[in-house]
C-alpha positions in Angstrom: -14.9 -15.1 -5.5 -14.4 -13.2 -2.3 -12.9 -10.3 -4.1 -16.2 -9.4 -5.7 -17.5 -8.4 -2.3 -15.4 -5.3 -2.4 -16.0 -3.1 -5.5 -15.3 0.6 -6.2 -18.2 2.8 -5.2 -16.5 6.2 -5.8 -15.9 7.7 -9.2 -12.7 9.7 -10.0 -13.1 11.9 -13.1 -9.4 12.2 -13.8 -7.9 8.8 -12.8 -4.4 8.3 -14.2 -2.1 5.3 -14.6 1.3 5.9 -13.1 4.1 3.7 -14.2 5.1 2.2 -17.6 4.6 -1.5 -17.6 3.1 -4.6 -15.9 3.7 -5.0 -12.1 4.3 -1.9 -10.2 1.9 0.5 -12.0 -0.7 2.3 -9.9 -3.8 4.3 -10.5 -3.9 7.8 -9.0 -6.8 10.3 -8.8 -6.2 13.9 -9.8 -2.4 13.5 -10.0 -1.9 16.8 -12.0 -4.3 18.9 -10.0 -3.1 18.3 -6.5 -1.6 21.1 -4.5 2.0 22.3 -5.0 4.6 20.6 -2.8 2.7 17.3 -2.6 4.4 14.6 -0.6 4.4 10.9 -1.8 5.5 8.0 0.3 6.2 4.7 -1.4 6.7 1.6 0.7 8.0 -1.6 -1.0 9.7 -1.0 -4.3 11.8 -4.2 -4.7 14.2 -2.3 -7.0 11.4 -1.3 -9.4 11.1 2.5 -9.3 8.8 3.1 -12.3 6.0 4.4 -10.1 8.2 6.9 -8.3 10.1 7.9 -11.5 6.9 8.5 -13.4 5.4 10.7 -10.7 8.6 12.9 -10.7 8.5 13.1 -14.5 4.8 14.3 -14.5 5.0 16.5 -11.4 7.3 18.3 -9.0 6.1 16.4 -6.0 8.5 15.2 -3.3 8.7 11.4 -3.5 10.1 9.3 -0.6 10.8 5.6 -1.3 11.2 3.0 1.5 12.3 -0.7 1.3 14.4 -2.6 3.9 15.0 -5.6 1.8 16.9 -4.3 -1.2 20.5 -5.3 -1.9 23.2 -2.8 -2.7 22.9 -4.0 -6.3 19.2 -3.3 -6.4 19.8 0.1 -4.8 22.3 1.0 -7.5 19.6 0.3 -10.2 17.4 3.1 -8.8 17.3 6.3 -10.8 19.3 9.1 -9.2 16.2 11.2 -8.6 14.6 8.3 -6.7 17.7 7.2 -4.8 18.1 10.7 -3.4 15.1 10.1 -1.2 15.5 6.3 -0.7 15.6 4.8 2.8 16.2 1.2 3.8 13.3 1.2 6.2 10.1 -0.8 6.4 6.6 0.1 7.3 5.0 -1.7 10.3 2.5 -1.3 13.1 5.4 -0.6 15.5 8.9 0.7 15.8 11.6 -1.9 16.0 12.7 -4.9 14.0 10.8 -7.4 11.9 11.9 -10.7 10.4 11.4 -10.3 6.6 12.7 -13.0 4.3 14.4 -14.7 7.3 16.4 -11.6 8.2 15.7 -9.0 10.9 14.9 -5.6 9.2 14.4 -2.2 10.7 10.8 -1.0 10.6 8.8 2.0 11.8 5.3 3.1 12.3 3.9 5.6 9.7 3.5 8.4 12.2 7.1 7.9 13.5 8.4 8.2 10.0 6.3 11.3 9.3 7.6 12.9 12.5 11.2 12.1 11.6 10.8 13.8 8.2 8.6 16.6 9.7 5.7 15.8 7.4 2.2 16.7 8.6 0.5 15.4 5.5 0.9 12.7 2.9 -0.9 13.3 -0.4 -0.3 9.8 -1.9 0.6 6.8 0.2 1.7 3.7 -1.8 1.9 0.4 0.3 3.2 -2.9 -1.0 4.5 -4.7 2.1 3.6 -8.4 1.6 0.8 -9.0 4.1 1.8 -6.5 6.8 -0.7 -4.0 5.5 -3.6 -5.4 7.6 -1.8 -4.7 10.9 -0.5 -1.3 9.8 -3.9 0.1 9.0 -5.5 -1.4 12.1 -2.9 0.2 14.3 -3.3 3.6 12.5 -7.0 3.4 13.1 -6.6 2.5 16.8 -4.0 5.2 17.5 -5.4 8.0 15.3 -5.0 8.2 11.5 -2.6 10.9 10.2 -3.5 13.3 7.4 -3.3 11.0 4.3 -5.3 11.9 1.2 -4.9 8.8 -1.1 -3.9 5.2 -0.4 -2.7 2.9 -3.1 -2.3 -0.5 -1.5 -1.7 -4.1 -2.7 -3.6 -6.4 -0.3 -2.2 -9.9 -0.1 -4.0 -13.2 0.3 -1.6 -15.8 1.4 -2.8 -19.4 1.3 -3.0 -19.7 5.1 -5.5 -16.8 5.1 -7.7 -18.5 2.6 -8.4 -21.8 4.4 -12.0 -22.4 5.4 -13.1 -23.8 8.7 -14.9 -27.0 8.1 -17.0 -26.7 11.3 -20.3 -25.0 10.4 -21.1 -22.6 7.6 -18.9 -20.0 6.1 -21.1 -17.4 7.8 -20.4 -18.9 11.2 -16.7 -19.6 10.5 -15.4 -17.3 7.8 -11.8 -17.6 6.6 -9.1 -15.3 8.0 -9.0 -13.6 4.6 -12.7 -12.7 4.8 -12.4 -11.5 8.4 -9.3 -9.5 7.6 -10.7 -7.9 4.4 -14.0 -7.0 6.1 -12.0 -5.3 8.9 -9.6 -3.6 6.5 -12.5 -2.0 4.6 -14.3 -1.1 7.8 -11.2 0.7 9.1 -10.6 2.7 6.0 -14.2 3.6 5.3 -14.7 4.8 8.9 -11.7 7.1 8.3 -13.4 8.7 5.3 -11.6 6.7 2.5 -13.6 5.4 -0.5 -12.5 2.9 -3.0 -12.2 4.3 -6.5 -10.2 1.6 -8.3 -9.6 -2.1 -8.0 -7.4 -4.5 -10.0 -6.4 -8.1 -9.5 -2.6 -8.5 -9.9 -2.7 -11.6 -12.1 1.0 -11.4 -12.7 1.6 -12.5 -9.1 -1.1 -15.0 -8.6 1.0 -18.0 -7.6 0.1 -21.6 -8.5 -3.1 -22.7 -6.8 -3.6 -19.0 -5.7 -1.2 -19.5 -2.8 -0.5 -15.7 -2.9 -3.0 -13.4 -4.6 -2.4 -9.7 -4.8 -5.2 -7.2 -5.3 -4.5 -3.5 -6.0 -6.9 -1.1 -4.2 -6.9 2.7 -4.6 -8.7 4.8 -2.0 -9.3 8.5 -1.8 -10.2 10.4 1.4 -13.5 12.2 0.9 -14.2 13.1 4.5 -11.5 14.2 7.0 
């Protein structure tokens, strides 16, 4: 029930579904009327490049895909147009290494990646990084948010986030999930982002809701 505390309050007149089927599709606002030479960053593809491929079919935007967890076999399944700008790099709140799936992976801060690619602006930022999103956006808020116009993010609710503290009321001792979601929305709203679409990812709601995924789409209305 906690998800109903966070509902879209901003209307997009030309919202568009990007992708072709089930998990991996995203909703984008004004895809076909954005400026020429738009830059799209996509973090976390897991070998499914339907979002990136569909954007390139519909537009001439530059799309950069990042994922440090893919095997050579998964990389070979990417379409040539997506693979051209694919990088085995993860998104985090710092530059260094992060243990993902029991293996140390190379990760970078968003601003470091933008500097490396000499990008001053990201028009669409897609983030699906399995729980690391909370720390990423908190760090960006603390250090100064870069020029990002839309954020399409899947927010994860692992079971250890959902546990309630039995001492006192939920108002006095909210779950980590409630605390993190409140902070997540506070950070983005203070940076001028407004939620224009929300969707529960029912395909990845594990047994007993041990890992729920909620797709949120934000647009920046005030820089």
